[in-house]
C-alpha angles and dihedrals in degrees: 000000000000118000144174130237140179116243111285096244094055117096121215089246091052091047090050093049093049091050093048090050092050093050091045090053092055089045090054091050090055098039132238137194103219120098114269094245091056094047092047092049093046092050090049095050093047092048092046089055093054091046091050089049101044110026130076135191120223136185087227093063108095092023118132088248092055091044092053094048120105114272121198137175104266090225096049119105088249092048092049093055090063093066128057114235114250117237 
């Protein structure tokens, strides 16, 4: 079955921090009234929950077979073909 993974050198904590920063940057552009610290903490908690529910760790990740496999942008036409659209 097709799958998605974060680059091998990116740790879950770094991925979480990068996602939280991206979300925070969007929130800044749109404006909010809560203190920075509270918004940042809430973003990290919400994104961590999604990661815990949707991501898995496998011994196969990082293996030579996995590294040699085709890697596509998940939003590219080729990448989208690997996944069935949910109804």
